[in-house]
Structure formats: structure tokens, C-alpha cells
PyMOL Python script that loads the backbone (N, CA, C, O; Angstrom):
from pymol import cmd

cmd.read_pdbstr("""\
ATOM      1  N   MET A   1      78.257 104.683 308.034  1.00  0.00           N
ATOM      2  CA  MET A   1      78.625 105.658 307.038  1.00  0.00           C
ATOM      3  C   MET A   1      80.100 105.502 306.648  1.00  0.00           C
ATOM      4  O   MET A   1      80.472 105.742 305.499  1.00  0.00           O
ATOM      5  N   LEU A   2      80.932 105.100 307.608  1.00  0.00           N
ATOM      6  CA  LEU A   2      82.343 104.872 307.278  1.00  0.00           C
ATOM      7  C   LEU A   2      82.498 103.776 306.232  1.00  0.00           C
ATOM      8  O   LEU A   2      83.298 103.903 305.305  1.00  0.00           O
ATOM      9  N   ALA A   3      81.735 102.703 306.383  1.00  0.00           N
ATOM     10  CA  ALA A   3      81.810 101.600 305.422  1.00  0.00           C
ATOM     11  C   ALA A   3      81.310 102.039 304.048  1.00  0.00           C
ATOM     12  O   ALA A   3      81.904 101.690 303.028  1.00  0.00           O
ATOM     13  N   ALA A   4      80.228 102.798 304.020  1.00  0.00           N
ATOM     14  CA  ALA A   4      79.696 103.284 302.743  1.00  0.00           C
ATOM     15  C   ALA A   4      80.680 104.242 302.079  1.00  0.00           C
ATOM     16  O   ALA A   4      80.868 104.208 300.863  1.00  0.00           O
ATOM     17  N   ARG A   5      81.301 105.090 302.881  1.00  0.00           N
ATOM     18  CA  ARG A   5      82.299 106.024 302.346  1.00  0.00           C
ATOM     19  C   ARG A   5      83.485 105.272 301.748  1.00  0.00           C
ATOM     20  O   ARG A   5      83.941 105.591 300.650  1.00  0.00           O
ATOM     21  N   ALA A   6      83.977 104.279 302.471  1.00  0.00           N
ATOM     22  CA  ALA A   6      85.109 103.491 301.983  1.00  0.00           C
ATOM     23  C   ALA A   6      84.752 102.764 300.689  1.00  0.00           C
ATOM     24  O   ALA A   6      85.557 102.714 299.759  1.00  0.00           O
ATOM     25  N   GLN A   7      83.546 102.202 300.631  1.00  0.00           N
ATOM     26  CA  GLN A   7      83.110 101.501 299.420  1.00  0.00           C
ATOM     27  C   GLN A   7      82.975 102.466 298.245  1.00  0.00           C
ATOM     28  O   GLN A   7      83.388 102.144 297.131  1.00  0.00           O
ATOM     29  N   ALA A   8      82.408 103.632 298.480  1.00  0.00           N
ATOM     30  CA  ALA A   8      82.240 104.616 297.400  1.00  0.00           C
ATOM     31  C   ALA A   8      83.588 105.095 296.876  1.00  0.00           C
ATOM     32  O   ALA A   8      83.770 105.236 295.666  1.00  0.00           O
ATOM     33  N   ILE A   9      84.523 105.342 297.768  1.00  0.00           N
ATOM     34  CA  ILE A   9      85.854 105.786 297.334  1.00  0.00           C
ATOM     35  C   ILE A   9      86.563 104.676 296.584  1.00  0.00           C
ATOM     36  O   ILE A   9      87.242 104.931 295.589  1.00  0.00           O
ATOM     37  N   ARG A  10      86.411 103.443 297.053  1.00  0.00           N
ATOM     38  CA  ARG A  10      87.040 102.301 296.375  1.00  0.00           C
ATOM     39  C   ARG A  10      86.504 102.166 294.942  1.00  0.00           C
ATOM     40  O   ARG A  10      87.275 101.948 294.008  1.00  0.00           O
ATOM     41  N   LYS A  11      85.185 102.297 294.774  1.00  0.00           N
ATOM     42  CA  LYS A  11      84.588 102.209 293.432  1.00  0.00           C
ATOM     43  C   LYS A  11      85.068 103.347 292.541  1.00  0.00           C
ATOM     44  O   LYS A  11      85.408 103.135 291.377  1.00  0.00           O
ATOM     45  N   GLN A  12      85.092 104.559 293.097  1.00  0.00           N
ATOM     46  CA  GLN A  12      85.531 105.711 292.305  1.00  0.00           C
ATOM     47  C   GLN A  12      87.018 105.603 291.955  1.00  0.00           C
ATOM     48  O   GLN A  12      87.440 106.021 290.877  1.00  0.00           O
ATOM     49  N   LYS A  13      87.798 105.047 292.863  1.00  0.00           N
ATOM     50  CA  LYS A  13      89.244 104.883 292.619  1.00  0.00           C
ATOM     51  C   LYS A  13      89.486 103.888 291.475  1.00  0.00           C
ATOM     52  O   LYS A  13      90.444 104.033 290.716  1.00  0.00           O
ATOM     53  N   GLN A  14      88.616 102.883 291.356  1.00  0.00           N
ATOM     54  CA  GLN A  14      88.736 101.944 290.245  1.00  0.00           C
ATOM     55  C   GLN A  14      88.439 102.625 288.913  1.00  0.00           C
ATOM     56  O   GLN A  14      89.088 102.343 287.906  1.00  0.00           O
ATOM     57  N   GLN A  15      87.465 103.513 288.914  1.00  0.00           N
ATOM     58  CA  GLN A  15      87.096 104.217 287.691  1.00  0.00           C
ATOM     59  C   GLN A  15      88.068 105.340 287.355  1.00  0.00           C
ATOM     60  O   GLN A  15      88.288 105.652 286.184  1.00  0.00           O
ATOM     61  N   HIS A  16      88.646 105.945 288.388  1.00  0.00           N
ATOM     62  CA  HIS A  16      89.554 107.081 288.202  1.00  0.00           C
ATOM     63  C   HIS A  16      90.826 106.848 289.025  1.00  0.00           C
ATOM     64  O   HIS A  16      91.012 107.477 290.066  1.00  0.00           O
ATOM     65  N   PRO A  17      91.693 105.959 288.569  1.00  0.00           N
ATOM     66  CA  PRO A  17      92.838 105.550 289.390  1.00  0.00           C
ATOM     67  C   PRO A  17      93.862 106.652 289.664  1.00  0.00           C
ATOM     68  O   PRO A  17      94.631 106.542 290.620  1.00  0.00           O
ATOM     69  N   PHE A  18      93.892 107.698 288.861  1.00  0.00           N
ATOM     70  CA  PHE A  18      94.909 108.724 289.044  1.00  0.00           C
ATOM     71  C   PHE A  18      94.403 109.937 289.823  1.00  0.00           C
ATOM     72  O   PHE A  18      95.137 110.907 290.011  1.00  0.00           O
ATOM     73  N   VAL A  19      93.163 109.883 290.269  1.00  0.00           N
ATOM     74  CA  VAL A  19      92.595 110.977 291.058  1.00  0.00           C
ATOM     75  C   VAL A  19      92.861 110.695 292.539  1.00  0.00           C
ATOM     76  O   VAL A  19      92.669 109.574 293.010  1.00  0.00           O
ATOM     77  N   GLU A  20      93.300 111.712 293.255  1.00  0.00           N
ATOM     78  CA  GLU A  20      93.602 111.550 294.678  1.00  0.00           C
ATOM     79  C   GLU A  20      92.322 111.285 295.473  1.00  0.00           C
ATOM     80  O   GLU A  20      91.242 111.759 295.120  1.00  0.00           O
ATOM     81  N   GLU A  21      92.471 110.523 296.545  1.00  0.00           N
ATOM     82  CA  GLU A  21      91.309 110.177 297.370  1.00  0.00           C
ATOM     83  C   GLU A  21      90.646 111.405 297.965  1.00  0.00           C
ATOM     84  O   GLU A  21      89.428 111.417 298.142  1.00  0.00           O
ATOM     85  N   GLY A  22      91.410 112.429 298.277  1.00  0.00           N
ATOM     86  CA  GLY A  22      90.836 113.654 298.827  1.00  0.00           C
ATOM     87  C   GLY A  22      89.879 114.328 297.856  1.00  0.00           C
ATOM     88  O   GLY A  22      88.863 114.895 298.258  1.00  0.00           O
ATOM     89  N   VAL A  23      90.212 114.260 296.588  1.00  0.00           N
ATOM     90  CA  VAL A  23      89.336 114.834 295.560  1.00  0.00           C
ATOM     91  C   VAL A  23      88.059 114.003 295.459  1.00  0.00           C
ATOM     92  O   VAL A  23      86.960 114.549 295.358  1.00  0.00           O
ATOM     93  N   LEU A  24      88.213 112.693 295.487  1.00  0.00           N
ATOM     94  CA  LEU A  24      87.034 111.820 295.432  1.00  0.00           C
ATOM     95  C   LEU A  24      86.149 112.023 296.660  1.00  0.00           C
ATOM     96  O   LEU A  24      84.923 112.051 296.551  1.00  0.00           O
ATOM     97  N   LEU A  25      86.770 112.163 297.820  1.00  0.00           N
ATOM     98  CA  LEU A  25      86.019 112.381 299.053  1.00  0.00           C
ATOM     99  C   LEU A  25      85.221 113.679 298.983  1.00  0.00           C
ATOM    100  O   LEU A  25      84.106 113.753 299.500  1.00  0.00           O
ATOM    101  N   SER A  26      85.784 114.691 298.352  1.00  0.00           N
ATOM    102  CA  SER A  26      85.089 115.980 298.270  1.00  0.00           C
ATOM    103  C   SER A  26      83.838 115.914 297.397  1.00  0.00           C
ATOM    104  O   SER A  26      82.997 116.811 297.455  1.00  0.00           O
ATOM    105  N   LYS A  27      83.709 114.872 296.596  1.00  0.00           N
ATOM    106  CA  LYS A  27      82.552 114.708 295.707  1.00  0.00           C
ATOM    107  C   LYS A  27      81.421 113.912 296.347  1.00  0.00           C
ATOM    108  O   LYS A  27      80.312 113.885 295.814  1.00  0.00           O
ATOM    109  N   LEU A  28      81.681 113.262 297.481  1.00  0.00           N
ATOM    110  CA  LEU A  28      80.663 112.422 298.106  1.00  0.00           C
ATOM    111  C   LEU A  28      79.566 113.264 298.749  1.00  0.00           C
ATOM    112  O   LEU A  28      79.822 114.320 299.327  1.00  0.00           O
ATOM    113  N   MET A  29      78.341 112.767 298.630  1.00  0.00           N
ATOM    114  CA  MET A  29      77.185 113.449 299.203  1.00  0.00           C
ATOM    115  C   MET A  29      76.263 112.394 299.818  1.00  0.00           C
ATOM    116  O   MET A  29      75.939 111.393 299.179  1.00  0.00           O
ATOM    117  N   ALA A  30      75.852 112.627 301.046  1.00  0.00           N
ATOM    118  CA  ALA A  30      74.882 111.757 301.704  1.00  0.00           C
ATOM    119  C   ALA A  30      73.569 112.521 301.819  1.00  0.00           C
ATOM    120  O   ALA A  30      73.552 113.750 301.886  1.00  0.00           O
ATOM    121  N   TYR A  31      72.480 111.779 301.841  1.00  0.00           N
ATOM    122  CA  TYR A  31      71.154 112.378 301.961  1.00  0.00           C
ATOM    123  C   TYR A  31      70.434 111.747 303.137  1.00  0.00           C
ATOM    124  O   TYR A  31      70.575 110.554 303.405  1.00  0.00           O
ATOM    125  N   CYS A  32      69.667 112.560 303.831  1.00  0.00           N
ATOM    126  CA  CYS A  32      68.821 112.029 304.901  1.00  0.00           C
ATOM    127  C   CYS A  32      67.584 112.905 305.037  1.00  0.00           C
ATOM    128  O   CYS A  32      67.521 114.017 304.512  1.00  0.00           O
ATOM    129  N   SER A  33      66.631 112.385 305.736  1.00  0.00           N
ATOM    130  CA  SER A  33      65.398 113.112 306.016  1.00  0.00           C
ATOM    131  C   SER A  33      65.632 114.088 307.163  1.00  0.00           C
ATOM    132  O   SER A  33      66.510 113.881 308.001  1.00  0.00           O
ATOM    133  N   LYS A  34      64.852 115.130 307.189  1.00  0.00           N
ATOM    134  CA  LYS A  34      64.866 116.071 308.307  1.00  0.00           C
ATOM    135  C   LYS A  34      64.508 115.353 309.603  1.00  0.00           C
ATOM    136  O   LYS A  34      64.853 115.811 310.692  1.00  0.00           O
ATOM    137  N   GLU A  35      63.816 114.228 309.479  1.00  0.00           N
ATOM    138  CA  GLU A  35      63.384 113.441 310.635  1.00  0.00           C
ATOM    139  C   GLU A  35      64.461 112.465 311.116  1.00  0.00           C
ATOM    140  O   GLU A  35      64.256 111.780 312.118  1.00  0.00           O
ATOM    141  N   ALA A  36      65.594 112.387 310.430  1.00  0.00           N
ATOM    142  CA  ALA A  36      66.647 111.447 310.819  1.00  0.00           C
ATOM    143  C   ALA A  36      67.242 111.842 312.163  1.00  0.00           C
ATOM    144  O   ALA A  36      67.214 113.010 312.552  1.00  0.00           O
ATOM    145  N   HIS A  37      67.777 110.856 312.862  1.00  0.00           N
ATOM    146  CA  HIS A  37      68.404 111.087 314.164  1.00  0.00           C
ATOM    147  C   HIS A  37      69.645 111.968 313.981  1.00  0.00           C
ATOM    148  O   HIS A  37      70.279 111.943 312.927  1.00  0.00           O
ATOM    149  N   SER A  38      69.978 112.725 314.988  1.00  0.00           N
ATOM    150  CA  SER A  38      71.123 113.637 314.916  1.00  0.00           C
ATOM    151  C   SER A  38      72.448 112.903 314.699  1.00  0.00           C
ATOM    152  O   SER A  38      73.421 113.509 314.252  1.00  0.00           O
ATOM    153  N   CYS A  39      72.495 111.604 315.011  1.00  0.00           N
ATOM    154  CA  CYS A  39      73.734 110.856 314.814  1.00  0.00           C
ATOM    155  C   CYS A  39      74.101 110.755 313.328  1.00  0.00           C
ATOM    156  O   CYS A  39      75.270 110.564 312.995  1.00  0.00           O
ATOM    157  N   VAL A  40      73.116 110.880 312.437  1.00  0.00           N
ATOM    158  CA  VAL A  40      73.398 110.845 311.000  1.00  0.00           C
ATOM    159  C   VAL A  40      74.226 112.070 310.618  1.00  0.00           C
ATOM    160  O   VAL A  40      75.211 111.962 309.887  1.00  0.00           O
ATOM    161  N   GLU A  41      73.823 113.214 311.111  1.00  0.00           N
ATOM    162  CA  GLU A  41      74.565 114.445 310.835  1.00  0.00           C
ATOM    163  C   GLU A  41      75.957 114.396 311.453  1.00  0.00           C
ATOM    164  O   GLU A  41      76.929 114.824 310.832  1.00  0.00           O
ATOM    165  N   LYS A  42      76.056 113.880 312.661  1.00  0.00           N
ATOM    166  CA  LYS A  42      77.352 113.775 313.327  1.00  0.00           C
ATOM    167  C   LYS A  42      78.275 112.812 312.592  1.00  0.00           C
ATOM    168  O   LYS A  42      79.467 113.082 312.447  1.00  0.00           O
ATOM    169  N   SER A  43      77.732 111.694 312.129  1.00  0.00           N
ATOM    170  CA  SER A  43      78.575 110.731 311.416  1.00  0.00           C
ATOM    171  C   SER A  43      79.053 111.306 310.090  1.00  0.00           C
ATOM    172  O   SER A  43      80.174 111.023 309.667  1.00  0.00           O
ATOM    173  N   ALA A  44      78.225 112.107 309.427  1.00  0.00           N
ATOM    174  CA  ALA A  44      78.664 112.751 308.179  1.00  0.00           C
ATOM    175  C   ALA A  44      79.822 113.702 308.457  1.00  0.00           C
ATOM    176  O   ALA A  44      80.775 113.769 307.680  1.00  0.00           O
ATOM    177  N   MET A  45      79.740 114.435 309.561  1.00  0.00           N
ATOM    178  CA  MET A  45      80.835 115.343 309.925  1.00  0.00           C
ATOM    179  C   MET A  45      82.118 114.572 310.220  1.00  0.00           C
ATOM    180  O   MET A  45      83.200 114.960 309.780  1.00  0.00           O
ATOM    181  N   ILE A  46      81.988 113.489 310.958  1.00  0.00           N
ATOM    182  CA  ILE A  46      83.151 112.671 311.312  1.00  0.00           C
ATOM    183  C   ILE A  46      83.791 112.077 310.054  1.00  0.00           C
ATOM    184  O   ILE A  46      85.014 111.981 309.956  1.00  0.00           O
ATOM    185  N   CYS A  47      82.949 111.679 309.094  1.00  0.00           N
ATOM    186  CA  CYS A  47      83.431 111.037 307.862  1.00  0.00           C
ATOM    187  C   CYS A  47      83.827 112.039 306.784  1.00  0.00           C
ATOM    188  O   CYS A  47      84.280 111.640 305.711  1.00  0.00           O
ATOM    189  N   PHE A  48      83.667 113.326 307.048  1.00  0.00           N
ATOM    190  CA  PHE A  48      83.949 114.378 306.057  1.00  0.00           C
ATOM    191  C   PHE A  48      83.128 114.198 304.784  1.00  0.00           C
ATOM    192  O   PHE A  48      83.622 114.405 303.676  1.00  0.00           O
ATOM    193  N   VAL A  49      81.862 113.809 304.961  1.00  0.00           N
ATOM    194  CA  VAL A  49      80.945 113.632 303.835  1.00  0.00           C
ATOM    195  C   VAL A  49      79.903 114.740 303.916  1.00  0.00           C
ATOM    196  O   VAL A  49      79.326 114.986 304.975  1.00  0.00           O
ATOM    197  N   LYS A  50      79.667 115.408 302.786  1.00  0.00           N
ATOM    198  CA  LYS A  50      78.634 116.441 302.757  1.00  0.00           C
ATOM    199  C   LYS A  50      77.276 115.784 302.950  1.00  0.00           C
ATOM    200  O   LYS A  50      77.046 114.670 302.480  1.00  0.00           O
ATOM    201  N   LEU A  51      76.383 116.473 303.638  1.00  0.00           N
ATOM    202  CA  LEU A  51      75.073 115.927 303.947  1.00  0.00           C
ATOM    203  C   LEU A  51      73.997 116.904 303.501  1.00  0.00           C
ATOM    204  O   LEU A  51      74.041 118.088 303.836  1.00  0.00           O
ATOM    205  N   ARG A  52      73.038 116.402 302.748  1.00  0.00           N
ATOM    206  CA  ARG A  52      71.862 117.197 302.374  1.00  0.00           C
ATOM    207  C   ARG A  52      70.689 116.670 303.158  1.00  0.00           C
ATOM    208  O   ARG A  52      70.354 115.489 303.079  1.00  0.00           O
ATOM    209  N   ILE A  53      70.068 117.548 303.912  1.00  0.00           N
ATOM    210  CA  ILE A  53      68.910 117.174 304.711  1.00  0.00           C
ATOM    211  C   ILE A  53      67.665 117.561 303.924  1.00  0.00           C
ATOM    212  O   ILE A  53      67.471 118.725 303.572  1.00  0.00           O
ATOM    213  N   LEU A  54      66.827 116.567 303.658  1.00  0.00           N
ATOM    214  CA  LEU A  54      65.667 116.754 302.795  1.00  0.00           C
ATOM    215  C   LEU A  54      64.371 116.702 303.601  1.00  0.00           C
ATOM    216  O   LEU A  54      64.293 116.076 304.657  1.00  0.00           O
ATOM    217  N   GLU A  55      63.368 117.376 303.070  1.00  0.00           N
ATOM    218  CA  GLU A  55      62.055 117.408 303.710  1.00  0.00           C
ATOM    219  C   GLU A  55      61.316 116.081 303.476  1.00  0.00           C
ATOM    220  O   GLU A  55      61.274 115.582 302.351  1.00  0.00           O
ATOM    221  N   PRO A  56      60.748 115.527 304.518  1.00  0.00           N
ATOM    222  CA  PRO A  56      59.935 114.318 304.357  1.00  0.00           C
ATOM    223  C   PRO A  56      58.539 114.677 303.844  1.00  0.00           C
ATOM    224  O   PRO A  56      58.169 115.850 303.793  1.00  0.00           O
ATOM    225  N   ASP A  57      57.782 113.667 303.472  1.00  0.00           N
ATOM    226  CA  ASP A  57      56.405 113.914 303.037  1.00  0.00           C
ATOM    227  C   ASP A  57      55.496 114.059 304.257  1.00  0.00           C
ATOM    228  O   ASP A  57      55.977 114.110 305.389  1.00  0.00           O
ATOM    229  N   ASP A  58      54.201 114.124 304.030  1.00  0.00           N
ATOM    230  CA  ASP A  58      53.250 114.324 305.119  1.00  0.00           C
ATOM    231  C   ASP A  58      53.168 113.131 306.074  1.00  0.00           C
ATOM    232  O   ASP A  58      52.573 113.235 307.146  1.00  0.00           O
ATOM    233  N   LYS A  59      53.765 111.999 305.687  1.00  0.00           N
ATOM    234  CA  LYS A  59      53.809 110.822 306.554  1.00  0.00           C
ATOM    235  C   LYS A  59      55.183 110.651 307.198  1.00  0.00           C
ATOM    236  O   LYS A  59      55.513 109.585 307.717  1.00  0.00           O
ATOM    237  N   CYS A  60      55.978 111.724 307.155  1.00  0.00           N
ATOM    238  CA  CYS A  60      57.329 111.744 307.750  1.00  0.00           C
ATOM    239  C   CYS A  60      58.262 110.723 307.118  1.00  0.00           C
ATOM    240  O   CYS A  60      59.134 110.175 307.792  1.00  0.00           O
ATOM    241  N   SER A  61      58.082 110.463 305.817  1.00  0.00           N
ATOM    242  CA  SER A  61      58.938 109.529 305.089  1.00  0.00           C
ATOM    243  C   SER A  61      59.666 110.254 303.966  1.00  0.00           C
ATOM    244  O   SER A  61      59.123 111.162 303.338  1.00  0.00           O
ATOM    245  N   LEU A  62      60.879 109.845 303.732  1.00  0.00           N
ATOM    246  CA  LEU A  62      61.638 110.367 302.603  1.00  0.00           C
ATOM    247  C   LEU A  62      61.383 109.443 301.423  1.00  0.00           C
ATOM    248  O   LEU A  62      61.730 108.263 301.473  1.00  0.00           O
ATOM    249  N   ARG A  63      60.796 109.954 300.390  1.00  0.00           N
ATOM    250  CA  ARG A  63      60.375 109.150 299.239  1.00  0.00           C
ATOM    251  C   ARG A  63      61.423 109.163 298.130  1.00  0.00           C
ATOM    252  O   ARG A  63      62.227 110.087 298.011  1.00  0.00           O
ATOM    253  N   GLY A  64      61.384 108.120 297.335  1.00  0.00           N
ATOM    254  CA  GLY A  64      62.300 108.000 296.200  1.00  0.00           C
ATOM    255  C   GLY A  64      62.155 109.148 295.224  1.00  0.00           C
ATOM    256  O   GLY A  64      63.138 109.587 294.629  1.00  0.00           O
ATOM    257  N   ALA A  65      60.938 109.637 295.053  1.00  0.00           N
ATOM    258  CA  ALA A  65      60.708 110.754 294.125  1.00  0.00           C
ATOM    259  C   ALA A  65      61.449 112.003 294.582  1.00  0.00           C
ATOM    260  O   ALA A  65      61.954 112.765 293.758  1.00  0.00           O
ATOM    261  N   THR A  66      61.516 112.214 295.891  1.00  0.00           N
ATOM    262  CA  THR A  66      62.251 113.368 296.430  1.00  0.00           C
ATOM    263  C   THR A  66      63.735 113.230 296.132  1.00  0.00           C
ATOM    264  O   THR A  66      64.376 114.183 295.689  1.00  0.00           O
ATOM    265  N   LEU A  67      64.280 112.045 296.376  1.00  0.00           N
ATOM    266  CA  LEU A  67      65.700 111.803 296.078  1.00  0.00           C
ATOM    267  C   LEU A  67      65.983 111.947 294.588  1.00  0.00           C
ATOM    268  O   LEU A  67      67.005 112.509 294.195  1.00  0.00           O
ATOM    269  N   GLN A  68      65.085 111.442 293.771  1.00  0.00           N
ATOM    270  CA  GLN A  68      65.274 111.543 292.327  1.00  0.00           C
ATOM    271  C   GLN A  68      65.271 113.002 291.888  1.00  0.00           C
ATOM    272  O   GLN A  68      66.097 113.401 291.067  1.00  0.00           O
ATOM    273  N   GLN A  69      64.366 113.789 292.415  1.00  0.00           N
ATOM    274  CA  GLN A  69      64.297 115.208 292.051  1.00  0.00           C
ATOM    275  C   GLN A  69      65.577 115.932 292.464  1.00  0.00           C
ATOM    276  O   GLN A  69      66.118 116.731 291.700  1.00  0.00           O
ATOM    277  N   VAL A  70      66.058 115.651 293.677  1.00  0.00           N
ATOM    278  CA  VAL A  70      67.281 116.289 294.161  1.00  0.00           C
ATOM    279  C   VAL A  70      68.478 115.873 293.320  1.00  0.00           C
ATOM    280  O   VAL A  70      69.304 116.716 292.968  1.00  0.00           O
ATOM    281  N   SER A  71      68.587 114.605 292.995  1.00  0.00           N
ATOM    282  CA  SER A  71      69.735 114.146 292.216  1.00  0.00           C
ATOM    283  C   SER A  71      69.691 114.675 290.790  1.00  0.00           C
ATOM    284  O   SER A  71      70.733 115.013 290.229  1.00  0.00           O
ATOM    285  N   LEU A  72      68.502 114.755 290.190  1.00  0.00           N
ATOM    286  CA  LEU A  72      68.396 115.320 288.845  1.00  0.00           C
ATOM    287  C   LEU A  72      68.737 116.798 288.842  1.00  0.00           C
ATOM    288  O   LEU A  72      69.390 117.284 287.918  1.00  0.00           O
ATOM    289  N   THR A  73      68.302 117.516 289.864  1.00  0.00           N
ATOM    290  CA  THR A  73      68.648 118.938 289.980  1.00  0.00           C
ATOM    291  C   THR A  73      70.152 119.103 290.126  1.00  0.00           C
ATOM    292  O   THR A  73      70.746 119.983 289.503  1.00  0.00           O
ATOM    293  N   PHE A  74      70.778 118.253 290.952  1.00  0.00           N
ATOM    294  CA  PHE A  74      72.224 118.314 291.137  1.00  0.00           C
ATOM    295  C   PHE A  74      72.951 118.048 289.823  1.00  0.00           C
ATOM    296  O   PHE A  74      73.888 118.766 289.472  1.00  0.00           O
ATOM    297  N   LEU A  75      72.518 117.014 289.097  1.00  0.00           N
ATOM    298  CA  LEU A  75      73.181 116.696 287.827  1.00  0.00           C
ATOM    299  C   LEU A  75      73.009 117.827 286.816  1.00  0.00           C
ATOM    300  O   LEU A  75      73.938 118.142 286.073  1.00  0.00           O
ATOM    301  N   TYR A  76      71.830 118.436 286.785  1.00  0.00           N
ATOM    302  CA  TYR A  76      71.584 119.555 285.879  1.00  0.00           C
ATOM    303  C   TYR A  76      72.515 120.721 286.231  1.00  0.00           C
ATOM    304  O   TYR A  76      73.143 121.308 285.350  1.00  0.00           O
ATOM    305  N   CYS A  77      72.598 121.049 287.514  1.00  0.00           N
ATOM    306  CA  CYS A  77      73.442 122.161 287.934  1.00  0.00           C
ATOM    307  C   CYS A  77      74.915 121.865 287.675  1.00  0.00           C
ATOM    308  O   CYS A  77      75.664 122.748 287.258  1.00  0.00           O
ATOM    309  N   GLN A  78      75.329 120.638 287.919  1.00  0.00           N
ATOM    310  CA  GLN A  78      76.706 120.248 287.690  1.00  0.00           C
ATOM    311  C   GLN A  78      77.045 120.330 286.203  1.00  0.00           C
ATOM    312  O   GLN A  78      78.120 120.803 285.833  1.00  0.00           O
ATOM    313  N   HIS A  79      76.139 119.875 285.364  1.00  0.00           N
ATOM    314  CA  HIS A  79      76.357 119.906 283.919  1.00  0.00           C
ATOM    315  C   HIS A  79      76.434 121.334 283.396  1.00  0.00           C
ATOM    316  O   HIS A  79      77.201 121.630 282.481  1.00  0.00           O
ATOM    317  N   ASN A  80      75.641 122.204 283.980  1.00  0.00           N
ATOM    318  CA  ASN A  80      75.594 123.592 283.538  1.00  0.00           C
ATOM    319  C   ASN A  80      76.474 124.508 284.390  1.00  0.00           C
ATOM    320  O   ASN A  80      76.386 125.731 284.278  1.00  0.00           O
ATOM    321  N   SER A  81      77.310 123.930 285.228  1.00  0.00           N
ATOM    322  CA  SER A  81      78.275 124.675 286.063  1.00  0.00           C
ATOM    323  C   SER A  81      77.617 125.743 286.920  1.00  0.00           C
ATOM    324  O   SER A  81      78.161 126.833 287.096  1.00  0.00           O
ATOM    325  N   VAL A  82      76.462 125.431 287.444  1.00  0.00           N
ATOM    326  CA  VAL A  82      75.772 126.378 288.322  1.00  0.00           C
ATOM    327  C   VAL A  82      76.323 126.276 289.729  1.00  0.00           C
ATOM    328  O   VAL A  82      76.295 127.257 290.472  1.00  0.00           O
ATOM    329  N   LEU A  83      76.823 125.111 290.113  1.00  0.00           N
ATOM    330  CA  LEU A  83      77.327 124.918 291.478  1.00  0.00           C
ATOM    331  C   LEU A  83      78.648 125.589 291.691  1.00  0.00           C
ATOM    332  O   LEU A  83      79.206 125.521 292.786  1.00  0.00           O
TER     333      LEU A  83
END
""", "prot")
cmd.dss("prot")
cmd.show_as("cartoon", "prot")
cmd.util.cbc("prot")
cmd.orient("prot")
């Protein structure tokens, strides 16, 4: 997660060079299944990355459709300033 966080901040810093890294860090969000190991939650805390824990399907898998629905809902709320 540290490597992914560093890569995400590096990409965002290229797009927004005058924004402080702390602001960019506050925008990062990680997703995992409710079935994920507890180390995922701990690593998110250590990395200061927000974590959304999502419900898996009946086969205990996190599907792309679930992630897509969550991300579309987030974008809708962000666009409409609901968050």
C-alpha cells in the first residue's frame, strides 16, 4: 500500500504541481472486501489512506460491478457536493 500511495501521489503531483502533498493524500481512497485480511485495514491506517470496506458477493468475491457502483456514487456525490 505504501508503494501504491507513493505512485498515486506522484501522479497527482504531476497533474497538480502546486497542490501540497497533504491535500493530495487526503483525497486518496482504498477499497477492499469485508473478507480481506485485517492487515489491509492496518496498512491503510499506517499509510493515512481512507479505506472503504465493501460487501462481497455470495461467493465471497469483490466484483468489478460493486467497485464501479461505489465509484460512480462517489463521483456523483462529489459533483453535487453531498460529501
